[in-house]
VEXMI-860234 format. One record per residue: residue number from 0; chain; x, y, z of N, C-alpha, C, CB in turn. Coordinates in steps of 0.05 Angstrom, whole numbers, plus 5000, padded with zeros to 4 digits. Glycine has a CB too. Layout:
! residues N
NUM; A; X; Y; Z; X; Y; Z; X; Y; Z; X; Y; Z
...
END
This chain:
! residues 265
0; A; 2661; 5163; 1588; 2645; 5176; 1567; 2643; 5206; 1573; 2617; 5163; 1566
1; A; 2637; 5212; 1598; 2636; 5241; 1606; 2662; 5255; 1604; 2626; 5244; 1633
2; A; 2683; 5241; 1611; 2710; 5253; 1610; 2718; 5260; 1581; 2730; 5234; 1623
3; A; 2711; 5242; 1563; 2718; 5248; 1535; 2703; 5272; 1525; 2711; 5224; 1517
4; A; 2677; 5274; 1534; 2661; 5297; 1525; 2672; 5323; 1535; 2632; 5293; 1534
5; A; 2680; 5322; 1562; 2692; 5347; 1573; 2717; 5355; 1560; 2696; 5344; 1601
6; A; 2734; 5335; 1553; 2759; 5342; 1540; 2754; 5354; 1512; 2776; 5317; 1538
7; A; 2733; 5344; 1499; 2727; 5353; 1472; 2718; 5382; 1474; 2706; 5336; 1459
8; A; 2701; 5388; 1493; 2690; 5415; 1497; 2714; 5434; 1504; 2668; 5416; 1520
9; A; 2732; 5425; 1521; 2754; 5441; 1529; 2773; 5447; 1506; 2769; 5427; 1552
10; A; 2777; 5428; 1490; 2795; 5432; 1466; 2782; 5451; 1446; 2801; 5405; 1453
11; A; 2756; 5450; 1443; 2742; 5467; 1424; 2743; 5496; 1433; 2714; 5459; 1420
12; A; 2743; 5501; 1461; 2742; 5528; 1471; 2770; 5541; 1473; 2728; 5529; 1497
13; A; 2791; 5526; 1472; 2818; 5536; 1476; 2827; 5550; 1450; 2837; 5514; 1483
14; A; 2845; 5570; 1453; 2856; 5585; 1430; 2885; 5576; 1427; 2854; 5616; 1434
15; A; 2892; 5569; 1403; 2919; 5559; 1398; 2939; 5582; 1400; 2921; 5546; 1371
16; A; 2964; 5577; 1406; 2984; 5598; 1408; 2987; 5613; 1381; 3011; 5585; 1416
17; A; 2984; 5600; 1360; 2986; 5613; 1334; 2965; 5634; 1330; 2985; 5592; 1311
18; A; 2939; 5627; 1337; 2918; 5647; 1335; 2921; 5670; 1354; 2891; 5634; 1340
19; A; 2932; 5664; 1378; 2937; 5685; 1398; 2957; 5705; 1388; 2946; 5672; 1424
20; A; 2977; 5696; 1374; 2999; 5713; 1363; 2986; 5731; 1342; 3022; 5697; 1350
21; A; 2968; 5721; 1327; 2955; 5737; 1306; 2939; 5760; 1318; 2937; 5720; 1288
22; A; 2925; 5753; 1341; 2909; 5773; 1355; 2926; 5796; 1365; 2893; 5761; 1378
23; A; 2949; 5788; 1378; 2968; 5808; 1389; 2979; 5826; 1367; 2991; 5794; 1404
24; A; 2986; 5813; 1345; 2998; 5829; 1323; 2977; 5848; 1311; 3008; 5810; 1300
25; A; 2952; 5838; 1308; 2931; 5855; 1298; 2926; 5879; 1317; 2905; 5840; 1294
26; A; 2927; 5874; 1342; 2925; 5896; 1362; 2946; 5916; 1360; 2925; 5885; 1390
27; A; 2971; 5907; 1357; 2994; 5925; 1355; 2992; 5942; 1330; 3021; 5909; 1354
28; A; 2984; 5930; 1307; 2981; 5944; 1282; 2959; 5965; 1284; 2975; 5924; 1260
29; A; 2937; 5957; 1298; 2915; 5977; 1302; 2924; 6001; 1317; 2892; 5964; 1316
30; A; 2940; 5997; 1338; 2950; 6019; 1355; 2968; 6037; 1338; 2965; 6008; 1380
31; A; 2986; 6025; 1323; 3004; 6040; 1305; 2988; 6056; 1285; 3023; 6020; 1290
32; A; 2967; 6044; 1274; 2951; 6058; 1254; 2937; 6083; 1266; 2929; 6040; 1243
33; A; 2926; 6079; 1291; 2913; 6101; 1304; 2933; 6123; 1311; 2898; 6092; 1330
34; A; 2957; 6116; 1321; 2978; 6136; 1327; 2986; 6151; 1303; 3002; 6122; 1340
35; A; 2991; 6136; 1280; 2999; 6150; 1255; 2977; 6169; 1245; 3005; 6130; 1233
36; A; 2952; 6160; 1247; 2930; 6178; 1239; 2928; 6203; 1255; 2904; 6163; 1240
37; A; 2932; 6200; 1282; 2932; 6222; 1300; 2954; 6242; 1293; 2936; 6212; 1329
38; A; 2978; 6231; 1288; 3001; 6249; 1281; 2996; 6263; 1255; 3027; 6233; 1279
39; A; 2984; 6249; 1235; 2979; 6262; 1209; 2959; 6285; 1212; 2969; 6241; 1188
40; A; 2938; 6280; 1229; 2918; 6300; 1233; 2931; 6324; 1246; 2894; 6290; 1250
41; A; 2948; 6320; 1267; 2962; 6343; 1280; 2980; 6358; 1262; 2978; 6332; 1304
42; A; 2996; 6342; 1247; 3016; 6354; 1230; 3003; 6370; 1207; 3035; 6334; 1219
43; A; 2982; 6359; 1195; 2971; 6371; 1171; 2949; 6391; 1177; 2960; 6349; 1153
44; A; 2936; 6388; 1200; 2913; 6406; 1206; 2919; 6424; 1230; 2887; 6388; 1212
45; A; 2923; 6412; 1254; 2927; 6428; 1277; 2953; 6444; 1276; 2927; 6411; 1301
46; A; 2975; 6430; 1270; 3001; 6443; 1269; 3002; 6465; 1247; 3023; 6423; 1265
47; A; 2987; 6459; 1225; 2987; 6478; 1203; 2974; 6505; 1211; 2972; 6466; 1179
48; A; 2954; 6502; 1230; 2941; 6526; 1239; 2959; 6544; 1255; 2917; 6520; 1255
49; A; 2980; 6533; 1267; 2999; 6548; 1283; 3020; 6562; 1266; 3013; 6530; 1303
50; A; 3023; 6554; 1241; 3042; 6567; 1223; 3032; 6594; 1215; 3047; 6549; 1199
51; A; 3048; 6614; 1220; 3041; 6642; 1212; 3043; 6646; 1183; 3058; 6662; 1227
52; A; 3027; 6662; 1171; 3029; 6671; 1144; 3053; 6690; 1142; 3003; 6686; 1134
53; A; 3063; 6696; 1118; 3085; 6714; 1116; 3078; 6742; 1128; 3093; 6717; 1087
54; A; 3053; 6750; 1122; 3045; 6776; 1132; 3044; 6777; 1162; 3017; 6783; 1121
55; A; 3034; 6756; 1174; 3034; 6754; 1203; 3062; 6753; 1215; 3018; 6730; 1212
56; A; 3079; 6738; 1201; 3107; 6735; 1211; 3121; 6763; 1209; 3122; 6714; 1195
57; A; 3117; 6777; 1188; 3130; 6803; 1184; 3120; 6824; 1205; 3124; 6814; 1156
58; A; 3094; 6822; 1211; 3084; 6841; 1231; 3097; 6837; 1258; 3054; 6837; 1233
59; A; 3099; 6811; 1266; 3112; 6805; 1292; 3142; 6811; 1290; 3107; 6776; 1299
60; A; 3154; 6804; 1268; 3183; 6808; 1265; 3190; 6838; 1266; 3193; 6796; 1238
61; A; 3174; 6855; 1253; 3181; 6883; 1253; 3177; 6895; 1281; 3162; 6898; 1232
62; A; 3157; 6885; 1296; 3153; 6895; 1324; 3178; 6888; 1341; 3127; 6883; 1336
63; A; 3187; 6863; 1338; 3210; 6854; 1354; 3236; 6867; 1345; 3212; 6824; 1353
64; A; 3238; 6872; 1319; 3263; 6885; 1310; 3266; 6914; 1322; 3263; 6887; 1279
65; A; 3243; 6927; 1328; 3244; 6953; 1340; 3258; 6951; 1367; 3216; 6964; 1344
66; A; 3254; 6929; 1381; 3267; 6926; 1407; 3296; 6916; 1404; 3251; 6906; 1424
67; A; 3301; 6900; 1383; 3328; 6890; 1379; 3348; 6912; 1373; 3328; 6870; 1355
68; A; 3343; 6928; 1354; 3362; 6950; 1347; 3348; 6977; 1353; 3370; 6949; 1316
69; A; 3333; 6978; 1375; 3319; 7002; 1382; 3335; 7023; 1394; 3298; 6995; 1401
70; A; 3324; 7047; 1397; 3337; 7070; 1409; 3332; 7068; 1439; 3326; 7096; 1398
71; A; 3353; 7065; 1455; 3351; 7064; 1484; 3365; 7088; 1497; 3362; 7038; 1494
72; A; 3366; 7109; 1481; 3379; 7133; 1491; 3360; 7149; 1508; 3389; 7150; 1468
73; A; 3369; 7174; 1515; 3353; 7191; 1533; 3326; 7199; 1521; 3369; 7215; 1540
74; A; 3324; 7199; 1494; 3300; 7207; 1481; 3284; 7183; 1471; 3306; 7226; 1459
75; A; 3290; 7160; 1482; 3278; 7135; 1472; 3248; 7134; 1479; 3292; 7111; 1485
76; A; 3232; 7125; 1459; 3203; 7121; 1463; 3198; 7092; 1474; 3188; 7124; 1435
77; A; 3219; 7076; 1476; 3216; 7049; 1486; 3218; 7048; 1517; 3236; 7030; 1474
78; A; 3229; 7069; 1528; 3235; 7070; 1557; 3213; 7087; 1572; 3263; 7083; 1562
79; A; 3206; 7076; 1595; 3188; 7091; 1613; 3205; 7098; 1637; 3162; 7075; 1621
80; A; 3207; 7125; 1641; 3224; 7134; 1663; 3209; 7136; 1689; 3236; 7161; 1656
81; A; 3224; 7136; 1711; 3211; 7136; 1738; 3203; 7165; 1745; 3231; 7125; 1760
82; A; 3186; 7176; 1728; 3175; 7202; 1733; 3144; 7200; 1731; 3186; 7223; 1712
83; A; 3129; 7219; 1742; 3100; 7217; 1742; 3088; 7213; 1714; 3089; 7241; 1754
84; A; 3100; 7225; 1693; 3089; 7222; 1666; 3104; 7201; 1649; 3090; 7249; 1652
85; A; 3124; 7188; 1661; 3139; 7168; 1647; 3159; 7179; 1627; 3121; 7149; 1633
86; A; 3162; 7205; 1625; 3180; 7217; 1606; 3207; 7222; 1619; 3168; 7244; 1595
87; A; 3227; 7227; 1603; 3254; 7232; 1614; 3254; 7255; 1633; 3273; 7236; 1593
88; A; 3269; 7253; 1655; 3269; 7275; 1675; 3280; 7301; 1663; 3287; 7267; 1699
89; A; 3271; 7322; 1675; 3280; 7349; 1667; 3311; 7351; 1672; 3265; 7371; 1683
90; A; 3323; 7369; 1659; 3352; 7373; 1663; 3359; 7382; 1691; 3362; 7393; 1643
91; A; 3339; 7393; 1705; 3344; 7402; 1732; 3345; 7380; 1752; 3324; 7422; 1740
92; A; 3335; 7357; 1745; 3333; 7335; 1764; 3360; 7320; 1765; 3311; 7315; 1756
93; A; 3370; 7315; 1788; 3396; 7303; 1792; 3395; 7273; 1784; 3406; 7306; 1821
94; A; 3414; 7264; 1767; 3416; 7236; 1760; 3428; 7220; 1784; 3433; 7232; 1734
95; A; 3426; 7193; 1781; 3439; 7176; 1801; 3466; 7169; 1792; 3422; 7150; 1805
96; A; 3486; 7172; 1809; 3514; 7165; 1803; 3519; 7136; 1807; 3534; 7182; 1820
97; A; 3524; 7121; 1786; 3529; 7092; 1788; 3558; 7085; 1788; 3516; 7078; 1764
98; A; 3575; 7105; 1793; 3603; 7100; 1796; 3619; 7103; 1770; 3607; 7072; 1807
99; A; 3645; 7097; 1772; 3663; 7101; 1749; 3656; 7083; 1725; 3691; 7095; 1757
100; A; 3644; 7060; 1730; 3639; 7042; 1708; 3617; 7052; 1690; 3632; 7015; 1718
101; A; 3596; 7065; 1701; 3572; 7073; 1687; 3566; 7103; 1686; 3549; 7059; 1698
102; A; 3575; 7117; 1707; 3569; 7146; 1707; 3541; 7152; 1716; 3575; 7158; 1680
103; A; 3531; 7175; 1706; 3504; 7184; 1713; 3483; 7167; 1699; 3500; 7213; 1707
104; A; 3460; 7163; 1712; 3438; 7148; 1700; 3412; 7156; 1713; 3443; 7117; 1703
105; A; 3390; 7149; 1700; 3363; 7153; 1711; 3348; 7127; 1712; 3348; 7174; 1693
106; A; 3332; 7125; 1732; 3316; 7101; 1737; 3295; 7097; 1715; 3303; 7101; 1764
107; A; 3290; 7072; 1707; 3268; 7066; 1689; 3250; 7046; 1703; 3279; 7054; 1662
108; A; 3225; 7044; 1693; 3204; 7027; 1706; 3195; 7005; 1688; 3181; 7044; 1713
109; A; 3203; 7003; 1663; 3192; 6981; 1646; 3214; 6963; 1636; 3178; 6993; 1622
110; A; 3235; 6959; 1653; 3256; 6940; 1646; 3246; 6912; 1640; 3276; 6938; 1668
111; A; 3229; 6901; 1658; 3219; 6875; 1654; 3203; 6872; 1627; 3202; 6867; 1677
112; A; 3187; 6893; 1622; 3171; 6893; 1598; 3190; 6892; 1573; 3153; 6919; 1597
113; A; 3211; 6908; 1573; 3230; 6907; 1550; 3243; 6880; 1547; 3252; 6928; 1554
114; A; 3252; 6869; 1569; 3267; 6844; 1568; 3249; 6820; 1560; 3280; 6838; 1595
115; A; 3223; 6823; 1563; 3205; 6801; 1554; 3205; 6797; 1524; 3176; 6806; 1564
116; A; 3216; 6816; 1510; 3218; 6814; 1481; 3242; 6797; 1472; 3220; 6841; 1469
117; A; 3260; 6791; 1491; 3284; 6777; 1485; 3283; 6748; 1497; 3309; 6793; 1495
118; A; 3291; 6728; 1482; 3291; 6701; 1491; 3314; 6697; 1512; 3292; 6681; 1468
119; A; 3313; 6675; 1527; 3334; 6669; 1546; 3360; 6665; 1533; 3326; 6645; 1562
120; A; 3360; 6655; 1508; 3385; 6649; 1494; 3392; 6672; 1473; 3383; 6622; 1481
121; A; 3380; 6694; 1475; 3383; 6716; 1456; 3413; 6724; 1454; 3366; 6740; 1463
122; A; 3422; 6727; 1429; 3449; 6736; 1423; 3449; 6760; 1404; 3466; 6713; 1411
123; A; 3466; 6779; 1410; 3471; 6801; 1391; 3498; 6797; 1378; 3470; 6829; 1405
124; A; 3497; 6798; 1352; 3522; 6792; 1336; 3536; 6818; 1329; 3515; 6775; 1311
125; A; 3562; 6820; 1336; 3577; 6843; 1329; 3594; 6838; 1304; 3595; 6851; 1353
126; A; 3597; 6858; 1287; 3612; 6854; 1263; 3622; 6881; 1253; 3595; 6840; 1242
127; A; 3641; 6881; 1235; 3653; 6906; 1225; 3648; 6908; 1195; 3682; 6907; 1231
128; A; 3631; 6927; 1186; 3626; 6930; 1158; 3649; 6941; 1143; 3603; 6947; 1154
129; A; 3670; 6951; 1157; 3693; 6961; 1143; 3715; 6940; 1138; 3705; 6984; 1158
130; A; 3711; 6917; 1150; 3732; 6895; 1148; 3718; 6869; 1143; 3748; 6894; 1175
131; A; 3719; 6859; 1118; 3706; 6834; 1110; 3718; 6809; 1124; 3708; 6831; 1080
132; A; 3743; 6812; 1134; 3757; 6790; 1148; 3753; 6789; 1177; 3785; 6792; 1142
133; A; 3740; 6811; 1187; 3736; 6812; 1216; 3716; 6789; 1225; 3725; 6840; 1224
134; A; 3724; 6777; 1248; 3707; 6755; 1258; 3683; 6766; 1273; 3724; 6738; 1277
135; A; 3660; 6753; 1268; 3636; 6760; 1283; 3639; 6751; 1312; 3611; 6749; 1270
136; A; 3627; 6765; 1330; 3627; 6757; 1358; 3599; 6760; 1369; 3647; 6773; 1375
137; A; 3591; 6743; 1388; 3564; 6743; 1399; 3565; 6752; 1428; 3551; 6716; 1395
138; A; 3545; 6767; 1435; 3542; 6775; 1464; 3514; 6770; 1472; 3548; 6805; 1468
139; A; 3510; 6763; 1498; 3484; 6758; 1508; 3468; 6784; 1509; 3485; 6746; 1537
140; A; 3444; 6784; 1498; 3428; 6809; 1496; 3424; 6822; 1523; 3401; 6803; 1484
141; A; 3419; 6806; 1543; 3414; 6818; 1570; 3438; 6834; 1580; 3407; 6796; 1591
142; A; 3462; 6824; 1574; 3486; 6838; 1584; 3493; 6861; 1565; 3509; 6818; 1586
143; A; 3485; 6859; 1540; 3493; 6880; 1520; 3476; 6904; 1520; 3493; 6867; 1493
144; A; 3451; 6902; 1529; 3434; 6925; 1529; 3443; 6945; 1549; 3406; 6916; 1534
145; A; 3437; 6972; 1544; 3448; 6993; 1561; 3433; 6997; 1586; 3449; 7018; 1546
146; A; 3429; 6976; 1602; 3415; 6978; 1628; 3433; 6967; 1650; 3388; 6963; 1627
147; A; 3429; 6979; 1674; 3443; 6970; 1697; 3423; 6966; 1720; 3466; 6991; 1705
148; A; 3426; 6944; 1735; 3409; 6939; 1757; 3426; 6941; 1783; 3396; 6910; 1755
149; A; 3416; 6958; 1801; 3428; 6961; 1827; 3408; 6966; 1848; 3448; 6985; 1827
150; A; 3411; 6951; 1870; 3392; 6953; 1893; 3362; 6949; 1883; 3395; 6981; 1907
151; A; 3359; 6929; 1866; 3332; 6921; 1856; 3319; 6944; 1839; 3314; 6914; 1879
152; A; 3335; 6962; 1830; 3325; 6983; 1812; 3340; 6982; 1786; 3328; 7011; 1825
153; A; 3327; 6990; 1765; 3338; 6988; 1738; 3343; 7017; 1727; 3319; 6972; 1719
154; A; 3366; 7020; 1714; 3374; 7046; 1703; 3382; 7044; 1674; 3397; 7057; 1720
155; A; 3377; 7064; 1659; 3387; 7067; 1632; 3412; 7084; 1632; 3366; 7077; 1613
156; A; 3433; 7076; 1619; 3458; 7091; 1619; 3464; 7102; 1592; 3481; 7073; 1628
157; A; 3479; 7123; 1592; 3488; 7136; 1567; 3508; 7118; 1553; 3500; 7164; 1571
158; A; 3504; 7114; 1527; 3523; 7098; 1511; 3543; 7117; 1498; 3509; 7081; 1490
159; A; 3568; 7106; 1495; 3587; 7123; 1481; 3581; 7125; 1451; 3615; 7111; 1485
160; A; 3589; 7147; 1440; 3585; 7151; 1411; 3557; 7160; 1404; 3591; 7125; 1397
161; A; 3553; 7167; 1379; 3528; 7176; 1371; 3518; 7160; 1346; 3529; 7206; 1364
162; A; 3502; 7173; 1330; 3493; 7160; 1306; 3515; 7155; 1287; 3472; 7176; 1293
163; A; 3511; 7134; 1271; 3532; 7127; 1252; 3526; 7142; 1225; 3532; 7095; 1247
164; A; 3543; 7162; 1219; 3539; 7177; 1195; 3543; 7161; 1170; 3557; 7201; 1195
165; A; 3556; 7138; 1172; 3562; 7122; 1148; 3539; 7103; 1141; 3588; 7105; 1153
166; A; 3519; 7100; 1158; 3497; 7083; 1151; 3480; 7096; 1130; 3481; 7076; 1176
167; A; 3475; 7082; 1108; 3458; 7093; 1087; 3429; 7087; 1093; 3466; 7081; 1059
168; A; 3423; 7062; 1096; 3395; 7054; 1102; 3394; 7026; 1112; 3377; 7057; 1077
169; A; 3372; 7019; 1126; 3367; 6991; 1134; 3343; 6982; 1119; 3362; 6989; 1165
170; A; 3346; 6959; 1106; 3324; 6949; 1088; 3300; 6938; 1104; 3334; 6928; 1069
171; A; 3281; 6927; 1089; 3258; 6915; 1102; 3263; 6885; 1108; 3234; 6918; 1084
172; A; 3251; 6876; 1129; 3252; 6847; 1136; 3239; 6831; 1113; 3239; 6842; 1164
173; A; 3252; 6808; 1107; 3241; 6789; 1088; 3242; 6761; 1101; 3256; 6789; 1062
174; A; 3221; 6746; 1097; 3220; 6719; 1109; 3239; 6701; 1094; 3191; 6708; 1108
175; A; 3257; 6688; 1108; 3275; 6670; 1096; 3265; 6641; 1099; 3303; 6673; 1109
176; A; 3258; 6633; 1123; 3245; 6607; 1128; 3231; 6608; 1154; 3266; 6584; 1128
177; A; 3212; 6590; 1158; 3196; 6592; 1182; 3185; 6563; 1189; 3172; 6612; 1179
178; A; 3181; 6559; 1214; 3167; 6536; 1225; 3146; 6547; 1245; 3187; 6515; 1239
179; A; 3132; 6530; 1258; 3112; 6539; 1277; 3124; 6552; 1302; 3095; 6515; 1286
180; A; 3151; 6547; 1307; 3162; 6559; 1331; 3189; 6574; 1325; 3166; 6537; 1352
181; A; 3196; 6577; 1300; 3221; 6593; 1294; 3219; 6605; 1266; 3246; 6574; 1296
182; A; 3226; 6632; 1265; 3225; 6645; 1240; 3251; 6660; 1235; 3201; 6664; 1239
183; A; 3262; 6656; 1212; 3287; 6670; 1205; 3281; 6691; 1182; 3310; 6650; 1195
184; A; 3288; 6715; 1187; 3285; 6737; 1167; 3313; 6744; 1157; 3269; 6763; 1179
185; A; 3313; 6758; 1134; 3338; 6771; 1125; 3333; 6801; 1124; 3347; 6760; 1097
186; A; 3354; 6816; 1128; 3351; 6845; 1128; 3378; 6857; 1117; 3344; 6857; 1156
187; A; 3375; 6878; 1101; 3398; 6890; 1088; 3408; 6915; 1104; 3392; 6899; 1059
188; A; 3434; 6916; 1109; 3446; 6939; 1121; 3464; 6952; 1100; 3462; 6932; 1147
189; A; 3460; 6977; 1094; 3475; 6991; 1073; 3491; 7014; 1085; 3456; 7002; 1051
190; A; 3517; 7015; 1077; 3535; 7036; 1088; 3550; 7050; 1066; 3556; 7022; 1108
191; A; 3556; 7075; 1072; 3573; 7091; 1054; 3602; 7090; 1066; 3563; 7120; 1050
192; A; 3621; 7082; 1051; 3647; 7078; 1063; 3670; 7082; 1042; 3649; 7049; 1074
193; A; 3692; 7093; 1053; 3715; 7097; 1037; 3740; 7092; 1054; 3716; 7125; 1025
194; A; 3761; 7083; 1041; 3787; 7078; 1055; 3803; 7104; 1057; 3804; 7057; 1040
195; A; 3795; 7124; 1043; 3810; 7150; 1042; 3803; 7165; 1068; 3803; 7167; 1017
196; A; 3824; 7169; 1086; 3819; 7183; 1111; 3814; 7213; 1107; 3843; 7180; 1129
197; A; 3821; 7223; 1084; 3817; 7252; 1079; 3789; 7258; 1068; 3837; 7262; 1060
198; A; 3773; 7237; 1063; 3747; 7241; 1052; 3726; 7229; 1071; 3746; 7227; 1024
199; A; 3702; 7239; 1068; 3679; 7229; 1083; 3658; 7221; 1062; 3669; 7250; 1103
200; A; 3644; 7200; 1067; 3623; 7191; 1048; 3597; 7190; 1064; 3630; 7163; 1035
201; A; 3577; 7203; 1054; 3551; 7204; 1067; 3529; 7197; 1046; 3545; 7232; 1079
202; A; 3507; 7187; 1056; 3485; 7180; 1039; 3473; 7206; 1027; 3463; 7164; 1054
203; A; 3461; 7203; 1003; 3452; 7227; 0988; 3433; 7244; 1004; 3439; 7218; 0963
204; A; 3417; 7233; 1023; 3397; 7249; 1037; 3409; 7267; 1058; 3376; 7232; 1049
205; A; 3436; 7265; 1063; 3449; 7282; 1082; 3461; 7307; 1068; 3471; 7266; 1097
206; A; 3459; 7308; 1043; 3468; 7333; 1028; 3446; 7341; 1010; 3494; 7327; 1011
207; A; 3450; 7363; 0996; 3429; 7373; 0978; 3422; 7351; 0957; 3439; 7400; 0964
208; A; 3397; 7344; 0957; 3388; 7323; 0940; 3386; 7332; 0911; 3362; 7311; 0950
209; A; 3396; 7316; 0894; 3393; 7321; 0865; 3386; 7295; 0851; 3420; 7333; 0852
210; A; 3377; 7297; 0827; 3369; 7274; 0812; 3393; 7255; 0807; 3357; 7282; 0786
211; A; 3417; 7268; 0805; 3441; 7252; 0798; 3450; 7235; 0821; 3463; 7271; 0790
212; A; 3447; 7244; 0846; 3458; 7229; 0869; 3437; 7214; 0884; 3472; 7248; 0888
213; A; 3413; 7209; 0872; 3392; 7194; 0884; 3402; 7166; 0891; 3368; 7193; 0865
214; A; 3399; 7158; 0917; 3406; 7131; 0927; 3436; 7125; 0925; 3391; 7109; 0911
215; A; 3453; 7146; 0922; 3482; 7142; 0921; 3495; 7153; 0946; 3493; 7156; 0895
216; A; 3520; 7145; 0949; 3537; 7156; 0970; 3553; 7180; 0958; 3557; 7134; 0982
217; A; 3553; 7202; 0971; 3566; 7226; 0962; 3592; 7230; 0976; 3548; 7251; 0965
218; A; 3614; 7233; 0962; 3641; 7236; 0973; 3646; 7266; 0979; 3663; 7224; 0954
219; A; 3653; 7272; 1005; 3659; 7299; 1013; 3688; 7303; 1018; 3642; 7307; 1038
220; A; 3699; 7326; 1014; 3727; 7332; 1021; 3729; 7340; 1050; 3738; 7354; 1002
221; A; 3753; 7348; 1058; 3758; 7355; 1086; 3741; 7379; 1095; 3787; 7361; 1091
222; A; 3732; 7396; 1077; 3716; 7419; 1084; 3687; 7413; 1084; 3722; 7441; 1065
223; A; 3679; 7388; 1078; 3652; 7380; 1077; 3637; 7387; 1051; 3638; 7393; 1099
224; A; 3653; 7393; 1031; 3641; 7399; 1005; 3642; 7375; 0987; 3655; 7422; 0992
225; A; 3622; 7372; 0970; 3621; 7349; 0951; 3644; 7350; 0932; 3594; 7347; 0936
226; A; 3656; 7327; 0927; 3678; 7326; 0907; 3666; 7319; 0880; 3699; 7304; 0914
227; A; 3641; 7313; 0879; 3628; 7305; 0854; 3629; 7275; 0849; 3642; 7320; 0831
228; A; 3644; 7261; 0866; 3646; 7232; 0863; 3622; 7218; 0878; 3673; 7221; 0874
229; A; 3610; 7199; 0864; 3588; 7184; 0876; 3595; 7155; 0877; 3562; 7188; 0860
230; A; 3587; 7141; 0899; 3592; 7113; 0903; 3566; 7099; 0909; 3613; 7109; 0925
231; A; 3566; 7073; 0902; 3543; 7057; 0911; 3546; 7048; 0940; 3540; 7032; 0893
232; A; 3524; 7047; 0954; 3527; 7038; 0983; 3536; 7008; 0983; 3500; 7041; 0999
233; A; 3552; 7001; 1003; 3560; 6973; 1008; 3537; 6960; 1024; 3588; 6971; 1023
234; A; 3525; 6939; 1012; 3502; 6926; 1025; 3509; 6899; 1036; 3478; 6922; 1005
235; A; 3501; 6894; 1060; 3506; 6869; 1075; 3480; 6857; 1083; 3525; 6873; 1100
236; A; 3475; 6832; 1077; 3451; 6818; 1084; 3455; 6801; 1109; 3440; 6801; 1062
237; A; 3440; 6806; 1130; 3443; 6791; 1155; 3416; 6778; 1163; 3454; 6810; 1178
238; A; 3418; 6759; 1181; 3394; 6745; 1192; 3383; 6758; 1216; 3401; 6715; 1199
239; A; 3358; 6756; 1219; 3344; 6764; 1244; 3326; 6741; 1251; 3329; 6791; 1242
240; A; 3329; 6729; 1275; 3316; 6704; 1282; 3298; 6708; 1307; 3336; 6681; 1287
241; A; 3273; 6698; 1306; 3256; 6699; 1329; 3246; 6671; 1334; 3233; 6718; 1325
242; A; 3240; 6665; 1360; 3230; 6638; 1367; 3205; 6642; 1386; 3254; 6622; 1382
243; A; 3190; 6620; 1388; 3168; 6620; 1406; 3177; 6608; 1432; 3145; 6604; 1394
244; A; 3175; 6624; 1453; 3184; 6616; 1480; 3162; 6624; 1500; 3211; 6629; 1488
245; A; 3154; 6604; 1517; 3134; 6608; 1536; 3108; 6619; 1524; 3145; 6628; 1557
246; A; 3103; 6610; 1499; 3078; 6618; 1485; 3079; 6645; 1471; 3056; 6619; 1505
247; A; 3102; 6659; 1472; 3105; 6685; 1459; 3129; 6685; 1441; 3107; 6708; 1481
248; A; 3127; 6701; 1420; 3149; 6704; 1401; 3170; 6724; 1413; 3138; 6715; 1374
249; A; 3195; 6715; 1412; 3216; 6731; 1424; 3241; 6731; 1406; 3224; 6721; 1451
250; A; 3259; 6750; 1410; 3283; 6753; 1394; 3303; 6732; 1402; 3295; 6782; 1396
251; A; 3314; 6718; 1384; 3335; 6697; 1389; 3362; 6708; 1380; 3328; 6670; 1376
252; A; 3364; 6721; 1357; 3390; 6729; 1346; 3385; 6754; 1328; 3403; 6706; 1330
253; A; 3403; 6774; 1332; 3402; 6796; 1314; 3430; 6809; 1311; 3381; 6818; 1324
254; A; 3434; 6822; 1290; 3460; 6835; 1283; 3460; 6864; 1292; 3467; 6832; 1253
255; A; 3482; 6872; 1303; 3486; 6901; 1309; 3486; 6917; 1284; 3513; 6906; 1324
256; A; 3469; 6937; 1283; 3467; 6953; 1258; 3489; 6975; 1258; 3439; 6966; 1256
257; A; 3506; 6975; 1278; 3528; 6993; 1279; 3520; 7022; 1284; 3544; 6991; 1254
258; A; 3495; 7027; 1292; 3486; 7054; 1298; 3491; 7060; 1327; 3456; 7058; 1292
259; A; 3497; 7039; 1343; 3505; 7043; 1371; 3528; 7024; 1377; 3482; 7039; 1390
260; A; 3544; 7030; 1398; 3567; 7012; 1403; 3559; 6983; 1407; 3581; 7022; 1428
261; A; 3577; 6966; 1400; 3572; 6938; 1403; 3572; 6929; 1432; 3592; 6921; 1387
262; A; 3588; 6941; 1449; 3589; 6935; 1477; 3577; 6958; 1492; 3617; 6929; 1486
263; A; 3554; 6953; 1503; 3540; 6975; 1517; 3552; 6981; 1544; 3512; 6969; 1520
264; A; 3564; 6961; 1557; 3574; 6965; 1584; 3603; 6958; 1585; 3558; 6949; 1604
END
C-alpha cells in the first residue's frame, strides 16, 4: 500500500520529456528575443548617435583634407621646425645633408602629430589629368609624404617642381556616403589644358580679369599674351575617404591634386 502511494507521488512530481523540451525551447526563444531587442536598441539608438551629421562630417573631412593635399614645403604652416620659435630656419643656418637621394633638409619636430592624421592603410592615388587612359596607381601615404627619418630624427625635404599653373580650382568636399566608421566624400579638381605645345592655358584669375573670361581658361600664345580664345576647365570628380581608427578619424584614401609631384622621394 505504501509502495503504491510512493510511486504515485513520484510519478506526479516527474516532468515528461515532452514538457522538458518545451521548457528548453521557450528558454532559447527568450534568449533570442532578448538578443534581438538589444541589437535593435544599439542599432537604432546607440549606433545612430555615433553617426555624424553632414555638417559634422564635412568639418572633420575638411580638416583632414588639409593634411592630405597640404603644403609641406619650406613655408608650410603644417610643419613645426626644430627652432626655438618653430618657424623655418633662417637662410644663414646650415641645412643637414641627407646625401644624394634627398639633398639638403631641415629637422622638424611634429612628424608624429602629422602622421596621426593618416590611417595605417592610407593610400595616395596618382593619376594624370592630361591622359584619360592613364592607369591610376596607389602609394602608401607614409612613404609618399616628403619626410625622411634618419638617426631617430625627422626631416622635411624639398620636392621637385612647383605649383601647377594648369590647376584652375579645387571644389568643395561633398558627402557621398557615410557609416559610423567610414565616410566617403567627392571633390572636383578642375584644370586648364591644351594639346597645343605652342600655347599655354591658365585660369582667368591669373590674367587681367574681365567679365567675359570669368571662370574660364584663357589661352596664351608663346609671348604670354591672350589669344582671345577661352576654354572651359576640365573637371574631374574624385573620392576622398576617411575612417575611424583607434577612436579617431583618419585619412584612408585621397587623390593627388597634381600641385606637387606624385612621388615625393
